[in-house]
Residue frames relative to the residue before (quaternion, step in Angstrom):
aa qw qx qy qz dx dy dz
M 1.0000 0.0000 0.0000 0.0000 0.00 0.00 0.00
V 0.4229 -0.7170 0.5028 0.2331 3.55 -0.99 0.89
K 0.3707 -0.7207 0.5439 0.2176 3.53 -0.97 0.91
I 0.3104 -0.7495 0.5598 0.1689 3.57 -0.88 1.03
P 0.3883 -0.7346 0.5006 0.2428 3.59 -0.69 1.06
K 0.3450 -0.7466 0.5412 0.1754 3.57 -1.06 0.82
N 0.8390 0.2489 -0.1764 0.4505 3.55 -1.43 0.30
R 0.3097 0.7452 -0.5295 0.2615 3.57 0.83 0.94
Q 0.4744 -0.6478 0.5194 0.2925 3.55 -1.18 0.58
D 0.6316 -0.5321 0.3996 0.3979 3.55 -1.22 0.47
S 0.6572 0.5231 -0.3224 0.4364 3.58 0.92 -0.83
E 0.6312 0.5225 -0.3344 0.4656 3.59 1.10 -0.57
M 0.6935 0.4851 -0.2820 0.4520 3.57 1.03 -0.81
V 0.8175 0.1594 -0.0632 0.5498 3.57 0.92 -0.83
G 0.2678 0.8104 -0.4851 0.1902 3.59 1.17 0.48
Y 0.6785 0.4920 -0.2982 0.4568 3.58 1.03 -0.65
M 0.6351 0.5248 -0.3318 0.4595 3.60 1.24 -0.31
A 0.3000 -0.7365 0.5778 0.1837 3.57 -0.88 0.92
E 0.3576 -0.7411 0.5275 0.2113 3.55 -0.78 1.02
Q 0.3527 -0.7381 0.5400 0.1981 3.51 -0.89 0.95
V 0.4636 -0.6675 0.5077 0.2858 3.53 -1.01 0.83
S 0.0263 0.8003 -0.5963 0.0579 3.55 -0.87 0.99
F 0.7386 -0.4012 0.2979 0.4525 3.54 -1.29 -0.09
E 0.5688 0.6165 -0.3829 0.3870 3.60 1.14 -0.46
H 0.6572 0.5257 -0.3093 0.4428 3.56 1.12 -0.60
L 0.5430 0.6264 -0.4081 0.3823 3.59 1.18 -0.27
S 0.6649 0.5292 -0.3164 0.4216 3.58 0.98 -0.79
D 0.7458 0.3691 -0.2409 0.4995 3.62 0.97 -0.67
G 0.4448 -0.7418 0.4194 0.2756 3.61 1.26 -0.05
T 0.4404 0.7171 -0.4571 0.2879 3.61 1.15 0.24
A 0.8047 0.0633 -0.0320 0.5894 3.58 1.08 -0.49
S 0.3323 -0.7153 0.5701 0.2303 3.47 -1.18 0.51
V 0.3998 -0.7109 0.5308 0.2303 3.50 -0.92 0.93
P 0.4491 -0.6721 0.5005 0.3100 3.57 -0.81 0.88
A 0.5837 -0.6038 0.4100 0.3559 3.52 -1.02 0.79
A 0.3603 -0.7278 0.5453 0.2080 3.50 -0.70 1.12
P 0.5293 -0.6206 0.4492 0.3645 3.55 -0.97 0.70
T 0.2407 -0.7881 0.5531 0.1228 3.52 -0.59 1.14
A 0.3723 -0.7176 0.5449 0.2225 3.48 -0.87 0.96
K 0.4070 -0.6950 0.5324 0.2606 3.52 -0.87 0.91
P 0.4722 -0.6556 0.4872 0.3315 3.56 -0.87 0.82
A 0.4746 -0.6806 0.4829 0.2799 3.50 -0.83 1.02
A 0.4912 -0.6451 0.4939 0.3142 3.51 -0.96 0.86
R 0.3346 -0.7577 0.5259 0.1934 3.53 -0.59 1.17
K 0.2531 -0.7355 0.6085 0.1570 3.48 -0.80 0.99
E 0.3426 -0.7407 0.5387 0.2092 3.52 -0.64 1.10
A 0.5145 -0.6325 0.4810 0.3222 3.50 -1.02 0.82
P 0.5158 -0.6400 0.4515 0.3472 3.57 -0.91 0.76
K 0.4511 -0.6900 0.4966 0.2716 3.53 -0.95 0.88
P 0.5209 -0.6235 0.4710 0.3436 3.57 -1.06 0.67
A 0.6636 -0.5378 0.3487 0.3857 3.56 -1.20 0.51
W 0.6696 0.5119 -0.3158 0.4357 3.60 0.99 -0.73
A 0.5391 0.6545 -0.4014 0.3461 3.62 1.17 -0.46
E 0.5956 0.5778 -0.3622 0.4246 3.59 1.11 -0.61
F 0.7265 0.4264 -0.2349 0.4850 3.59 1.02 -0.79
F 0.6819 0.4676 -0.2760 0.4901 3.58 1.15 -0.57
T 0.0877 -0.8453 0.5270 0.0084 3.56 0.40 1.27
P 0.6624 -0.5026 0.3582 0.4247 3.60 -1.19 0.32
E 0.6278 0.5282 -0.3460 0.4551 3.60 1.01 -0.70
L 0.6620 0.4944 -0.2977 0.4782 3.56 0.98 -0.87
Q 0.6150 0.5395 -0.3420 0.4622 3.59 1.05 -0.74
E 0.6489 0.5109 -0.3196 0.4645 3.58 0.98 -0.80
D 0.6540 0.5111 -0.3143 0.4608 3.59 0.96 -0.85
V 0.6640 0.4876 -0.3026 0.4792 3.58 0.93 -0.87
G 0.6309 0.5401 -0.3283 0.4500 3.58 1.01 -0.76
K 0.6540 0.5016 -0.3091 0.4745 3.57 0.99 -0.82
A 0.6556 0.5071 -0.3136 0.4634 3.57 0.98 -0.84
L 0.6529 0.5026 -0.3184 0.4687 3.60 0.99 -0.78
L 0.6307 0.5196 -0.3365 0.4681 3.58 1.04 -0.71
A 0.6383 0.5099 -0.3267 0.4753 3.60 0.99 -0.79
L 0.6304 0.5276 -0.3252 0.4674 3.59 1.02 -0.80
K 0.6534 0.5204 -0.3090 0.4546 3.56 0.93 -0.91
L 0.6661 0.4945 -0.3048 0.4678 3.60 0.96 -0.84
N 0.6401 0.5177 -0.3280 0.4633 3.60 0.98 -0.79
L 0.6564 0.4988 -0.3151 0.4701 3.59 0.97 -0.83
Y 0.6390 0.5316 -0.3277 0.4492 3.57 1.00 -0.80
K 0.6402 0.5274 -0.3231 0.4555 3.57 1.01 -0.82
R 0.6911 0.4490 -0.2705 0.4976 3.58 1.13 -0.64
G 0.5785 -0.6191 0.3660 0.3848 3.59 1.25 -0.05
V 0.5379 0.5920 -0.4200 0.4287 3.60 1.23 0.18
V 0.0620 -0.8213 0.5671 -0.0090 3.53 -0.46 1.24
D 0.7592 0.3029 -0.1602 0.5534 3.57 0.99 -0.86
Y 0.2247 0.7729 -0.5555 0.2085 3.56 -0.39 1.25
A 0.2750 -0.7253 0.6031 0.1861 3.54 -1.34 0.26
L 0.3577 -0.7164 0.5547 0.2262 3.56 -1.12 0.65
K 0.1375 -0.7696 0.6210 0.0568 3.55 -0.91 0.99
V 0.2219 -0.7741 0.5835 0.1052 3.57 -0.93 0.94
A 0.0434 0.7874 -0.6124 0.0551 3.55 -0.94 0.93
C 0.2716 -0.7323 0.6014 0.1684 3.56 -1.17 0.66
E 0.0030 -0.7817 0.6226 -0.0367 3.53 -0.82 1.04
D 0.8131 -0.1588 0.0403 0.5586 3.57 -0.36 1.29
D 0.7917 -0.2454 0.1956 0.5242 3.59 -0.43 -1.18
K 0.5903 0.5507 -0.3655 0.4634 3.58 1.19 0.57
V 0.2111 -0.7063 0.6554 0.1642 3.51 -1.25 0.56
V 0.1138 -0.8215 0.5587 0.0082 3.55 -0.61 1.19
L 0.1555 -0.7519 0.6359 0.0785 3.53 -0.97 0.97
K 0.0699 -0.7966 0.6003 0.0129 3.57 -0.74 1.06
A 0.2896 -0.7274 0.5973 0.1739 3.53 -1.01 0.88
V 0.0664 -0.8038 0.5910 -0.0158 3.55 -0.54 1.22
P 0.4056 -0.7091 0.5110 0.2675 3.63 -0.68 1.03
R 0.3940 -0.7045 0.5409 0.2361 3.54 -1.01 0.83
Q 0.4615 -0.6600 0.5177 0.2886 3.52 -1.14 0.68
P 0.4833 -0.6489 0.4853 0.3314 3.62 -0.93 0.76
K 0.5012 -0.6602 0.4696 0.3039 3.55 -1.02 0.80
Q 0.3575 -0.7217 0.5580 0.1999 3.53 -0.97 0.94
P 0.4395 -0.6754 0.5069 0.3063 3.62 -0.85 0.83
K 0.5326 -0.6398 0.4561 0.3145 3.55 -1.07 0.79
Q 0.3448 -0.7216 0.5681 0.1941 3.54 -1.00 0.93
R 0.2242 -0.7794 0.5693 0.1349 3.59 -0.92 0.83
């Protein structure tokens, strides 16, 4: 069995090992960390906008949002809480219809 020497200095135990510079050395100022290669943020390619987005301006979105909110409040006053919106095109009109959903029937065993 090998005898372990006592009362050794840190430099004697790890003197042959070179300490790597890390973020820990920044706080005590003993070493400066070489500038890590910074990755350039990849230029984000924006997803192409759908064709309808050109016609659906923010002002129009706000108007449609207000109309849908008014529809939701009217349905709530009538007691219709669970509904689905159906979209239909009629000549030069786009029609949104609120259709009440049927309650799900429990499965019979």
